[in-house]
DSSP file (Angstrom, degrees, kcal/mol; ACC not computed):
  #  RESIDUE AA STRUCTURE BP1 BP2  ACC     N-H-->O    O-->H-N    N-H-->O    O-->H-N    TCO  KAPPA ALPHA  PHI   PSI    X-CA   Y-CA   Z-CA
    1    1 A M     >        0   0    0      0, 0.0     4,-1.8     0, 0.0     5,-0.2   0.000 360.0 360.0 360.0 -45.2  161.6  129.3  223.1
    2    2 A E  H  >  +     0   0    0      1,-0.2     4,-2.0     2,-0.2     3,-0.1   0.923 360.0  48.5 -57.2 -46.0  160.4  128.6  226.7
    3    3 A N  H  > S+     0   0    0      1,-0.2     4,-2.6     2,-0.2    -1,-0.2   0.854 106.4  57.7 -67.0 -32.4  156.8  129.6  225.9
    4    4 A E  H  > S+     0   0    0      2,-0.2     4,-2.5     1,-0.2    -1,-0.2   0.908 107.1  48.1 -61.8 -42.0  156.8  127.5  222.8
    5    5 A K  H  X S+     0   0    0     -4,-1.8     4,-2.4     1,-0.2    -2,-0.2   0.900 111.7  49.9 -65.3 -41.8  157.7  124.4  224.9
    6    6 A K  H  X S+     0   0    0     -4,-2.0     4,-2.6     2,-0.2    -2,-0.2   0.892 110.1  50.1 -63.4 -40.3  155.0  125.3  227.3
    7    7 A K  H  X S+     0   0    0     -4,-2.6     4,-2.8     2,-0.2    -2,-0.2   0.919 110.0  50.1 -64.0 -44.2  152.5  125.7  224.5
    8    8 A E  H  X S+     0   0    0     -4,-2.5     4,-0.8     1,-0.2    -2,-0.2   0.918 111.8  49.1 -59.6 -42.3  153.4  122.3  223.1
    9    9 A Y  H >< S+     0   0    0     -4,-2.4     3,-1.0     1,-0.2     4,-0.3   0.943 113.0  46.1 -60.5 -49.0  153.0  120.7  226.5
   10   10 A L  H >< S+     0   0    0     -4,-2.6     3,-1.8     1,-0.3     4,-0.4   0.866 105.0  62.0 -63.0 -37.2  149.6  122.3  227.1
   11   11 A D  H 3X S+     0   0    0     -4,-2.8     4,-1.1     1,-0.3     3,-0.3   0.744  88.3  72.6 -62.2 -21.2  148.5  121.3  223.6
   12   12 A L  H <X S+     0   0    0     -3,-1.0     4,-2.3    -4,-0.8    -1,-0.3   0.745  80.8  76.3 -64.3 -22.6  149.0  117.7  224.6
   13   13 A Y  H <> S+     0   0    0     -3,-1.8     4,-1.1    -4,-0.3    -1,-0.2   0.954 100.8  35.3 -57.3 -57.5  145.8  117.9  226.7
   14   14 A L  H  > S+     0   0    0     -4,-0.4     4,-1.6    57,-0.3    -1,-0.2   0.834 114.8  58.1 -68.0 -31.8  143.3  117.8  223.9
   15   15 A L  H  X S+     0   0    0     -4,-1.1     4,-2.3     1,-0.2    -1,-0.2   0.868 100.8  57.0 -64.5 -35.2  145.4  115.4  222.0
   16   16 A Q  H  X S+     0   0    0     -4,-2.3     4,-2.6     2,-0.2    -1,-0.2   0.870 103.5  53.4 -64.0 -35.8  145.3  112.9  224.9
   17   17 A Q  H  X S+     0   0    0     -4,-1.1     4,-2.2     2,-0.2    -1,-0.2   0.914 109.7  47.7 -65.2 -41.8  141.5  112.9  224.8
   18   18 A A  H  X S+     0   0    0     -4,-1.6     4,-2.4     2,-0.2    -2,-0.2   0.904 111.3  51.2 -61.5 -41.7  141.6  112.0  221.1
   19   19 A K  H  X S+     0   0    0     -4,-2.3     4,-2.8     2,-0.2    -2,-0.2   0.912 109.3  50.4 -61.4 -44.7  144.2  109.3  221.9
   20   20 A I  H  X S+     0   0    0     -4,-2.6     4,-2.2     2,-0.2    -2,-0.2   0.917 110.7  48.8 -60.6 -45.5  142.0  107.9  224.6
   21   21 A T  H  X S+     0   0    0     -4,-2.2     4,-1.9     1,-0.2    -1,-0.2   0.929 112.8  48.0 -62.2 -45.3  139.0  107.7  222.3
   22   22 A R  H  X S+     0   0    0     -4,-2.4     4,-2.2     1,-0.2    -2,-0.2   0.908 111.0  50.5 -63.9 -42.2  141.0  106.0  219.6
   23   23 A L  H  X S+     0   0    0     -4,-2.8     4,-2.3     1,-0.2    -1,-0.2   0.855 107.7  53.6 -65.5 -35.0  142.5  103.5  222.0
   24   24 A K  H  X S+     0   0    0     -4,-2.2     4,-1.6     2,-0.2    -1,-0.2   0.917 109.9  47.8 -61.8 -42.8  139.0  102.6  223.3
   25   25 A R  H  X S+     0   0    0     -4,-1.9     4,-1.8     1,-0.2    -2,-0.2   0.898 111.1  50.2 -65.3 -39.6  137.9  102.0  219.8
   26   26 A Q  H  X S+     0   0    0     -4,-2.2     4,-2.8     1,-0.2    -1,-0.2   0.869 106.3  56.7 -66.2 -35.5  141.0   99.8  219.1
   27   27 A M  H  < S+     0   0    0     -4,-2.3    -1,-0.2     1,-0.2    -2,-0.2   0.870 106.5  49.3 -64.3 -36.1  140.3   97.9  222.3
   28   28 A E  H  < S+     0   0    0     -4,-1.6    -1,-0.2     1,-0.2    -2,-0.2   0.894 116.1  43.6 -68.0 -37.8  136.7   97.0  221.0
   29   29 A I  H  < S+     0   0    0     -4,-1.8    -2,-0.2     1,-0.3    -1,-0.2   0.882 127.9  28.0 -74.1 -38.1  138.2   95.9  217.7
   30   30 A N    ><  +     0   0    0     -4,-2.8     3,-1.8    -5,-0.2    -1,-0.3  -0.624  67.1 167.4-126.1  71.4  141.1   94.0  219.3
   31   31 A P  G >  S+     0   0    0      0, 0.0     3,-1.8     0, 0.0     4,-0.2   0.758  71.0  68.9 -61.7 -26.2  140.0   92.8  222.7
   32   32 A E  G 3  S+     0   0    0      1,-0.3     3,-0.3     2,-0.1    -5,-0.1   0.718 100.9  49.3 -65.1 -17.6  143.0   90.4  223.2
   33   33 A A  G <> S+     0   0    0     -3,-1.8     4,-2.0    -6,-0.2     3,-0.3   0.136  76.5 117.0-103.3  18.0  145.2   93.5  223.4
   34   34 A S  H <>  +     0   0    0     -3,-1.8     4,-2.9     1,-0.2     5,-0.2   0.854  69.1  56.9 -55.6 -39.8  143.0   95.2  226.0
   35   35 A E  H  > S+     0   0    0     -3,-0.3     4,-2.0    -4,-0.2    -1,-0.2   0.931 108.3  46.9 -61.5 -44.7  145.6   95.1  228.8
   36   36 A R  H  > S+     0   0    0     -3,-0.3     4,-1.9     1,-0.2    -1,-0.2   0.908 114.3  47.7 -63.3 -41.3  148.1   97.1  226.6
   37   37 A Y  H  X S+     0   0    0     -4,-2.0     4,-2.4     1,-0.2    -2,-0.2   0.883 108.4  54.4 -66.0 -39.4  145.4   99.6  225.6
   38   38 A I  H  X S+     0   0    0     -4,-2.9     4,-2.6     1,-0.2    -1,-0.2   0.906 107.7  50.1 -61.1 -42.5  144.3  100.0  229.1
   39   39 A M  H  X S+     0   0    0     -4,-2.0     4,-2.2    -5,-0.2    -1,-0.2   0.919 111.7  47.9 -62.8 -43.4  147.8  100.9  230.2
   40   40 A K  H  X S+     0   0    0     -4,-1.9     4,-2.0     2,-0.2    -1,-0.2   0.880 111.3  51.5 -65.3 -36.5  148.1  103.5  227.3
   41   41 A I  H  X S+     0   0    0     -4,-2.4     4,-2.4     2,-0.2    -2,-0.2   0.919 109.3  49.5 -64.0 -45.2  144.7  104.9  228.3
   42   42 A K  H  X S+     0   0    0     -4,-2.6     4,-2.4     1,-0.2    -2,-0.2   0.906 110.4  51.4 -62.7 -40.8  145.9  105.3  232.0
   43   43 A N  H  X S+     0   0    0     -4,-2.2     4,-1.9     2,-0.2    -1,-0.2   0.890 110.2  48.3 -63.7 -39.2  149.1  107.0  230.8
   44   44 A A  H  X S+     0   0    0     -4,-2.0     4,-1.9     2,-0.2    -1,-0.2   0.878 112.1  49.4 -68.4 -37.0  147.1  109.5  228.7
   45   45 A Q  H  X S+     0   0    0     -4,-2.4     4,-2.2     2,-0.2    -2,-0.2   0.881 109.0  52.7 -68.1 -37.2  144.7  110.2  231.6
   46   46 A L  H  X S+     0   0    0     -4,-2.4     4,-2.2     2,-0.2    -2,-0.2   0.891 108.5  50.5 -64.0 -40.2  147.7  110.7  234.0
   47   47 A L  H  X S+     0   0    0     -4,-1.9     4,-2.2     2,-0.2    -2,-0.2   0.910 109.8  50.6 -65.8 -41.8  149.2  113.3  231.5
   48   48 A R  H  X S+     0   0    0     -4,-1.9     4,-2.1     1,-0.2    -2,-0.2   0.910 111.0  48.1 -62.2 -41.8  145.9  115.1  231.4
   49   49 A E  H  X S+     0   0    0     -4,-2.2     4,-2.2     2,-0.2    -2,-0.2   0.883 110.4  52.2 -65.3 -37.8  145.6  115.3  235.1
   50   50 A K  H  X S+     0   0    0     -4,-2.2     4,-2.5     2,-0.2    -2,-0.2   0.899 109.6  48.7 -62.0 -43.9  149.2  116.5  235.4
   51   51 A I  H  X S+     0   0    0     -4,-2.2     4,-2.3     2,-0.2    -2,-0.2   0.912 110.5  51.0 -63.8 -43.2  148.5  119.3  232.9
   52   52 A E  H  X S+     0   0    0     -4,-2.1     4,-2.3     1,-0.2    -2,-0.2   0.892 111.8  47.8 -62.7 -40.0  145.4  120.3  234.8
   53   53 A E  H  X S+     0   0    0     -4,-2.2     4,-2.1     2,-0.2    -2,-0.2   0.908 110.3  51.2 -65.5 -42.8  147.4  120.4  238.1
   54   54 A D  H  < S+     0   0    0     -4,-2.5     4,-0.4     1,-0.2    49,-0.4   0.886 112.1  47.2 -62.8 -38.8  150.2  122.5  236.4
   55   55 A I  H >X S+     0   0    0     -4,-2.3     3,-1.5     1,-0.2     4,-0.5   0.941 110.8  51.3 -67.5 -45.9  147.5  125.0  235.2
   56   56 A E  H >X S+     0   0    0     -4,-2.3     4,-0.8     1,-0.3     3,-0.6   0.842 102.7  61.2 -62.4 -33.4  145.8  125.2  238.6
   57   57 A R  H 3< S+     0   0    0     -4,-2.1    -1,-0.3     1,-0.2    -2,-0.2   0.641  82.8  81.9 -69.0 -14.4  149.2  125.9  240.3
   58   58 A V  H <4 S-     0   0    0     -3,-1.5    -1,-0.2    -4,-0.4    -2,-0.2   0.958 131.4 -49.5 -57.3 -52.1  149.6  129.1  238.2
   59   59 A D  H <<  -     0   0    0     -3,-0.6    -2,-0.2    -4,-0.5     3,-0.1   0.333  61.2-122.5-159.6  -5.7  147.4  131.0  240.7
   60   60 A G  S  < S+     0   0    0     -4,-0.8    -4,-0.1    -5,-0.5    -3,-0.1   0.620  90.8  63.5  67.5  10.0  144.2  128.9  241.2
   61   61 A G  S  > S-     0   0    0     -5,-0.1     4,-2.2     0, 0.0    -1,-0.2  -0.082 111.0 -22.7-131.5-129.0  142.2  131.9  240.0
   62   62 A L  H  > S+     0   0    0      2,-0.2     4,-2.3     1,-0.2     5,-0.2   0.883 130.1  50.7 -63.6 -43.4  141.8  134.0  236.9
   63   63 A L  H  > S+     0   0    0      1,-0.2     4,-2.0     2,-0.2    -1,-0.2   0.925 112.8  47.8 -60.9 -43.5  145.2  133.2  235.3
   64   64 A S  H  > S+     0   0    0      1,-0.2     4,-2.6     2,-0.2    -1,-0.2   0.890 110.6  52.5 -65.3 -38.8  144.5  129.5  235.7
   65   65 A E  H  X S+     0   0    0     -4,-2.2     4,-3.0     2,-0.2     5,-0.2   0.879 105.3  53.8 -68.0 -37.0  141.0  129.9  234.3
   66   66 A V  H  X S+     0   0    0     -4,-2.3     4,-2.3     1,-0.2    -1,-0.2   0.957 113.1  43.8 -62.6 -47.8  142.4  131.7  231.2
   67   67 A L  H  X>S+     0   0    0     -4,-2.0     4,-3.3     2,-0.2     5,-0.7   0.904 113.3  51.5 -63.9 -38.9  144.7  128.8  230.5
   68   68 A S  I  X>S+     0   0    0     -4,-2.6     5,-2.0     1,-0.2     4,-1.6   0.936 110.3  48.1 -61.4 -48.0  142.0  126.2  231.3
   69   69 A Q  I  <5S+     0   0    0     -4,-3.0     6,-2.3     3,-0.2     4,-0.2   0.935 119.0  40.5 -57.3 -46.3  139.6  127.9  228.9
   70   70 A H  I  <5S+     0   0    0     -4,-2.3    -2,-0.2    -5,-0.2    -1,-0.2   0.930 130.5  21.3 -71.9 -46.9  142.2  128.0  226.1
   71   71 A Y  I  <5S+     0   0    0     -4,-3.3   -57,-0.3    -5,-0.2    -3,-0.2   0.826 129.6  38.1 -97.6 -33.2  143.9  124.7  226.5
   72   72 A L  I  <<S+     0   0    0     -4,-1.6    -3,-0.2    -5,-0.7    -4,-0.1   0.874 128.7  31.5 -83.9 -37.7  141.5  122.4  228.4
   73   73 A C  S   <S-     0   0    0     -5,-2.0    -3,-0.2    -4,-0.2    -4,-0.1   0.616 102.0-127.7 -94.2 -14.9  138.3  123.6  226.7
   74   74 A G        +     0   0    0     -6,-0.4    -4,-0.2     1,-0.2     2,-0.2   0.755  53.8 152.1  75.9  23.2  139.9  124.4  223.4
   75   75 A R        -     0   0    0     -6,-2.3    -1,-0.2    -7,-0.2    -2,-0.1  -0.570  45.7-117.2 -87.8 151.3  138.6  128.0  223.2
   76   76 A S     >  -     0   0    0     -2,-0.2     4,-2.4     1,-0.1     5,-0.2  -0.315  32.0-106.9 -71.4 166.6  140.2  130.8  221.4
   77   77 A L  H  > S+     0   0    0      2,-0.2     4,-2.3     1,-0.2     5,-0.1   0.839 123.4  54.4 -66.9 -29.2  141.4  133.8  223.4
   78   78 A E  H  > S+     0   0    0      2,-0.2     4,-2.1     1,-0.2    -1,-0.2   0.922 110.0  45.4 -66.7 -44.5  138.5  135.7  221.9
   79   79 A Q  H  > S+     0   0    0      2,-0.2     4,-2.5     1,-0.2    -2,-0.2   0.877 111.7  53.1 -65.9 -35.8  136.0  133.1  223.0
   80   80 A T  H  X S+     0   0    0     -4,-2.4     4,-2.3     2,-0.2    -2,-0.2   0.907 107.2  51.7 -63.8 -41.6  137.7  133.0  226.4
   81   81 A A  H  X>S+     0   0    0     -4,-2.3     5,-2.4     1,-0.2     4,-0.9   0.931 111.8  46.5 -59.0 -44.5  137.3  136.8  226.7
   82   82 A F  H ><5S+     0   0    0     -4,-2.1     3,-0.7     1,-0.2    -2,-0.2   0.937 112.7  49.4 -63.3 -45.7  133.6  136.5  225.9
   83   83 A A  H 3<5S+     0   0    0     -4,-2.5    -1,-0.2     1,-0.2    -2,-0.2   0.839 118.3  39.0 -65.4 -33.6  133.1  133.6  228.4
   84   84 A L  H 3<5S-     0   0    0     -4,-2.3    -1,-0.2    -5,-0.2    -2,-0.2   0.455 110.6-119.9 -97.6  -2.1  134.9  135.5  231.2
   85   85 A N  T <<5S+     0   0    0     -4,-0.9     2,-0.3    -3,-0.7    -3,-0.2   0.898  71.0 120.8  63.2  45.6  133.4  138.8  230.3
   86   86 A Y      < -     0   0    0     -5,-2.4    -1,-0.2    -6,-0.2    -2,-0.1  -0.862  69.3 -92.0-125.9 165.0  136.7  140.6  229.6
   87   87 A S     >  -     0   0    0     -2,-0.3     4,-2.2     1,-0.1     5,-0.2  -0.418  33.8-119.3 -71.6 153.4  138.1  142.4  226.6
   88   88 A K  H  > S+     0   0    0      1,-0.2     4,-2.3     2,-0.2     5,-0.1   0.900 114.4  54.9 -60.8 -39.3  140.2  140.3  224.2
   89   89 A R  H  > S+     0   0    0      1,-0.2     4,-1.6     2,-0.2    -1,-0.2   0.894 107.7  48.5 -63.4 -39.1  143.1  142.6  224.8
   90   90 A H  H  > S+     0   0    0      1,-0.2     4,-2.5     2,-0.2    -1,-0.2   0.898 110.5  51.3 -68.9 -38.1  142.9  142.1  228.6
   91   91 A I  H  X S+     0   0    0     -4,-2.2     4,-3.0     1,-0.2    -2,-0.2   0.886 107.4  54.0 -63.8 -37.7  142.7  138.3  228.1
   92   92 A E  H  X S+     0   0    0     -4,-2.3     4,-2.0     2,-0.2    -1,-0.2   0.882 109.8  46.8 -64.8 -36.1  145.8  138.4  225.9
   93   93 A R  H  X S+     0   0    0     -4,-1.6     4,-2.2     2,-0.2    -2,-0.2   0.909 114.0  47.5 -69.3 -42.3  147.7  140.2  228.7
   94   94 A L  H  X S+     0   0    0     -4,-2.5     4,-2.7     2,-0.2    -2,-0.2   0.890 110.8  52.9 -66.0 -37.9  146.4  137.7  231.3
   95   95 A Y  H  X S+     0   0    0     -4,-3.0     4,-2.7     2,-0.2     5,-0.2   0.940 108.8  49.0 -62.1 -46.3  147.4  134.9  229.0
   96   96 A K  H  X S+     0   0    0     -4,-2.0     4,-1.7     1,-0.2    -2,-0.2   0.913 113.7  46.1 -58.5 -45.6  150.9  136.2  228.6
   97   97 A T  H  X S+     0   0    0     -4,-2.2     4,-1.9     2,-0.2    -1,-0.2   0.906 112.2  51.6 -64.2 -42.8  151.3  136.6  232.4
   98   98 A A  H  X S+     0   0    0     -4,-2.7     4,-1.8     1,-0.2    -2,-0.2   0.915 108.8  50.2 -63.0 -43.1  149.8  133.1  233.0
   99   99 A M  H  < S+     0   0    0     -4,-2.7    -1,-0.2     1,-0.2    -2,-0.2   0.862 109.3  51.9 -67.6 -32.3  152.3  131.5  230.5
  100  100 A E  H  < S+     0   0    0     -4,-1.7    -1,-0.2    -5,-0.2    -2,-0.2   0.880 114.0  43.9 -67.0 -35.9  155.2  133.3  232.3
  101  101 A K  H  < S+     0   0    0     -4,-1.9    -2,-0.2    -5,-0.1    -1,-0.2   0.715  88.7 109.0 -82.3 -20.6  154.0  131.9  235.7
  102  102 A L     <  -     0   0    0     -4,-1.8     2,-0.4    -5,-0.2   -47,-0.1  -0.361  47.6-172.4 -60.8 124.1  153.4  128.4  234.4
  103  103 A T        -     0   0    0    -49,-0.4     2,-0.6    -2,-0.2   -46,-0.1  -0.974  16.9-139.3-116.2 136.5  155.9  125.9  235.7
  104  104 A I              0   0    0     -2,-0.4   -53,-0.1     1,-0.1   -54,-0.0  -0.842 360.0 360.0 -97.6 118.2  155.9  122.4  234.3
  105  105 A S              0   0    0     -2,-0.6    -1,-0.1   -55,-0.2   -54,-0.0   0.479 360.0 360.0 -81.8 360.0  156.5  119.8  237.0
């Protein structure tokens, strides 16, 4: 259950980018509401930064990079293994360890 909550939290990263893009388009269509959209964009950016910081705090090294590749770049674990030049099975083990060490501030 704990890991599911962490996954949901980390999945918010890419969703926030989609939200920012959508809000910028809405701001162009409805400029009189720009102030409201700007605040929502700032909140989305702050959440993205918080997720990045939480991932970096895992170990600042390989474990953080596995999470970054998967959640920030949107790569599968197989693609992450290829990018980092490790076997998929090893990346799966590192991913599990990283998720266990991840603390959400």
